[in-house]
N, C-alpha and C positions, 0 to 999 in steps of 0.2 A: 302049917303042914296040912296034908290032905284031910279034908273033913272039918278043919278048924274054922268055926264060924264066928263066935262071939257076937257082940252087938254092934250096930252102927256107931262109929266114933271110938271104938275100942280096939286095941291090938287083937288080931293082926289086920284089922280094917277090911276084911273080906267084904263086909256089907256096906262099906262106905267110910270115908274119913271123918265125917261129922255125924253127930247123933241125930240131928234133924234133917240133914241133907237139904233138899230143895224146899222143905217146908219153911225154912227160915231165910234161905237165900238161893236164888236160881243160879244156874251156871251162867258164865259170861257168854253172850251171843257175839262171837268175835268173827266177823266176816272178812276173809282174806281178800285184799284188793290192791291193785297197783298196776299202772300201765302208762306208757307214753311219757309225757313230761310231768314234772312236779305239779304244775298247774292243773293238768287233767286229773291226776290222782287226788289232789286236794278237793276238787269238785265232787269226786265220787265218795270220798270219806265224809264230806259234809252231807251228801245225800243219804248215805247209810245211817249216819247219826240221826238225821231227821226222820228216818223210818223206824228207829228204835233199836239199832244195834247198840250193844252196851260195851264194846271194846273194839279197838282198831287192830288190824293185822296187815302189815306192809309186805307186799311182794316187790322185790327188787329185780331189775333186769340182769341178764347174765354178765355184762361188763361190770356192773356194780358189785356183783357177787364175786367176780374174779379180780377185783382191784384195778380195773381199767377205766380211765376217763372215757366219756362218750365220744371224744374226738380221736381216740387211739385207733390206729389202723386195724387192729385185731377186733375192735368193737363193731366194725362195719356190718350192717345188716341185722344187728342184735339189739340196737339201742331202743329201749322202751318196749320191747316185744313181749316178754313174759313177766314184766314187772316195770316199776318206775325207774327211770334213770336218775341216779344221784351221784354227781361227781364232786360236789363241794358242799361246804356249810351253807352257802347261799341257796342251793337246791333244797336242802333240808328245811331251811327257813320258809321257803315257798310251800313245801309239802305240807307243813303244819300251820300255815298262816290262818288265823281266825279260829284255830282249834286249841282251846286252853289245855295244855298237857297236864296241868295239876289236877284236872277233873276227869281224865280219861286214861285207861290203861292201854298200852300199845305193845303188840307183839311184832317183832321184826325177824323175818326169815332170812337170816344172814349168818354166815359161818366163817369163812376165811378172813373176811374183813369186818367181823363183828365188833372188834375193839374200836375201829374207826367210826362206824355208824353209831355205836352207842355214845361215843364222844360227841358226835354231831348232835344227837338227840338231847344229851344233857346240856349242851351249850344253848340250843334253841329254847329249852325249858327255862334255863337261867335268864336268857334274854326276855322271856315272858314274865319273869318275876316269880317263877315257881321255886319251891324248896326242892332241890335235887334229891335230898335225902328221903323225900316222901313220894318220889315218882314211882308209879306202879307199871309193871310191864315185864316183858321177856325178850331176851335175844336167843335165837336158836343155838348158835355158838357150838354146834355139835359136829366136829370135823371128822370123827371116825366114820360116821355113816356116809360121809362124802366119798371116802375111799371105797366103801362097800357098795354104795347104791346110786350115788348122784353125780359125783365127779367135779364139783366146784371147789376143789382144793388148790392151793397155791404152793404151800410149803411142804417139806417132808414131815412125816408124822411127829417126830420128837419136838422140833421147833413149834409146830402147830399146837401140840399139847401144852407147851410152855406158855404160849399166849393165853390159852384157856385158863390155866391155873392162875396166871397173873390177873386176868379179869375177875376170877373168883375173889382174889385177895383185895383188889382195888374196889370192886363194887361192894364187898363186905364192909369196907370202911366208908365209902362215899355215897353209895346208893343201896342202903340196907333193905329196902322194900322191893328191890328189883330181882327178878328171877334170872340168874346168871347163865343158865343153860336150859335148853329144851331137848332132852335126850330122845332121839326120834326113831321110832319104829315105822312111822308112816311110809317113808320112802323105801324102806326095805320091803314092806308089803307090796307097794306099787311096783317094785322091781321083780315081784314074782314069788315071794316067800309065802309060806303057810302062816296061820295064826300063831302056832307054836313057835315057828322060826322067828316071827316078828318079835315076840317077847324075848326069846333066847338071845338073839343078837343084840337087842336093845339093852338088856341087862348085862351082857358081856361088855358092851361099851361103857355102861354106867360104872361097872367095877373098875375099868381102866381109868376113868376120870377121877373116881373117888381115891383110888390108890395114888394117882399122880398128885392130887391135892394134898393128901396126907404126907407124901414124900417131900412136897414143897413146904411142909411145916404148918399146914393149916389143920386146926382141930375139926373133927367130923361134925360135932354139934354146932360149930361156928358157920359152916358153909352148907351143910346138908339141907337145912330148912328152905333154902332158895333153889334147890334142884327141882326141875320140873320135867315132865315127859310129854311126848306127842305120839299118839297112836292113830291107827287107821280104824275106821268102822266099815267093815266089808259087808258082803251080801248075805252071809249065813247068820241069820238073826240071833238064834239062841247061842251059837258058838261065840259070837262077838260079845254078848252080855257076859258069858262065862269067862271070856278072856280078860276082860277088865277086872273082874272080881279076883281071878287068879293072880293077875299082875300085882294087885295091892298086897295080897298075902305073901307072895314071893318077896316083894321089896321090903316089907316089914321085917321079915326074918333075916333077909340079907343085911339090912342096916343094923339091926340089933345084935345078931349072932356073929356076923363076920366082921363088921366094922365097929362094934361096940357103941353105937349111937344110943344115948340115954334119953334124949328129948323125944317125946311123942311126935313133935313136928318134924324131926329128922327121919322118923320111921313111916311117915305118911306119904303115899304115892299120890302126888297131884299131877293131873294130866289134862292136856288139850286133845281134842279129837277132831279129825276132819273126815267127812264121808269119802268113800273110795272113788277117786277120779277114774281109776282103771275099769270101773263097772259101767261107766257112762258110754252111751253109743251115739254116733253121729246120726244114725237112722232113727226116725221117730223120737226126736229129742224130748218131746213133752213127757214121754214115758219115764225119762230120767227123774222127773219130779217125784214119782212114786218110789223109785229106787232110793233116792236121797232121803225121803221121809222115813222109810224103814230103817235105813242105816243110822239116821239121826236118833230115832227112837231107841235103837240098841245102845247108842252111846249114853243116852239119858238113863235108861234102865240099868246101865253098867256103872253109872255114878261119875260121869265126867265133870270136871270143873269149868271147862271152856269148850265151845263147839263152833266149828265152821261147817255150814251146809253148802255143798257144791251147787252151782247153777245148772239148769237144764241144757244150756248150749255150750258147755265147756269143751265138749268133744269137737266143736266146730270153731271156736274162737273165744275171745274175751267176752265175758257176760255183758249183756245189755242191762240197762237200768231195770227194765221190767223183770228180767230173769233174776237179777240180784235181789230184787224186792220179794219175789216168790220164794227164793231160797231162805231169806230171813223170816218171812211169814211162816214157813214150815216149822222153824224153831218156836216161833211165838204160839202157834196152834198147839204144839206139844206142851208148851209151858202153861198155857192159860185155858186150854179147852179139853185136853185129854184126861185130866185127873191123875196122871201118873206121879205128879209132884207131891201128892198128899201123903205118900208113904215113903219112908227112907229107903227101903230096899224091896220094891214090889215083887221081885222074882225070888227073893231069898227063901230057902226051904223047899223049893221045887225039886223033886227028885231028879228031873232031867237037868236042871241048871246046876245043881250041886255035883252031880256025877260028871258033867262036862267041865266044871271048874276044877275038880280033882284031876281029871284026865289031862287037862291043859297044863296044870301045875307040874304034874309028873313028867309030861313031855318036855317042858321047858328045862 
């Protein structure tokens, strides 16, 4: 509730979900990438790993997101454009060839067809000899925000929700380390919402998923620890820091007081952040490096568990290798040269930050 702080790592987690935060473990530097063929994207993933990225994030093209093979008539003109084309298990094998999935965590931005792509991923990992039960990663699997903000839905809402809760149940048994959903405010913000609306709609969707899972017979503390979130880091630096702090507090109370979650892991809001694509300009693209750096710093000061930094040329097209490297270096400079990782909650106690945190919570 308003003004409730506590210590980092303690309920309601306003100041962070771990007592040490980045002093003991940095956020995952998870650069989002995918384009063209599986071979092309595989080369980019290997390049990013060679440059120090600590987690993969797969962008799929629109036909893959909509359940269409690359040779489907409706896929014409869209194959490989905004992500990698994956039409079969063979494509997935090529996509991760030479990348040991037992050693890397992978996020996949996939919703309507999430069950299929997760199956492909598990099969590729099994072919590599990995223990599927120990695989780490996330599928977005958030269909409600597709109806709200993004549009890559296939089925009506109720059948789509059924698939999601089935994934919760299956992955809980077969892939217990996997995050089964990434409940996403990012796209809602990119579609024009305010910071308060971003959290409000995201948590409304979260409530719907949790209620559906409970109605399907799943125990809250059995599936809640694998729920994750995905937020935007926009250009209002102080507001964004406060937004992330408010989000943790809201979620902790929601899980404990509304859904009766008893495990602290069920009450912790774990989230990935991407800097705001909508703030990037096609004019003077190098200036976008500065925008992205400020947005990334807000995410870190706000306590993100995972971060993607946009590349300077994304308002023009798919990032070049050089642009992708600069975007990753931005995170590395924050992590290793800025000093902000030496304190669990560097902005906590600031009169400005705390009042903004309270105001955002009240607004949500």
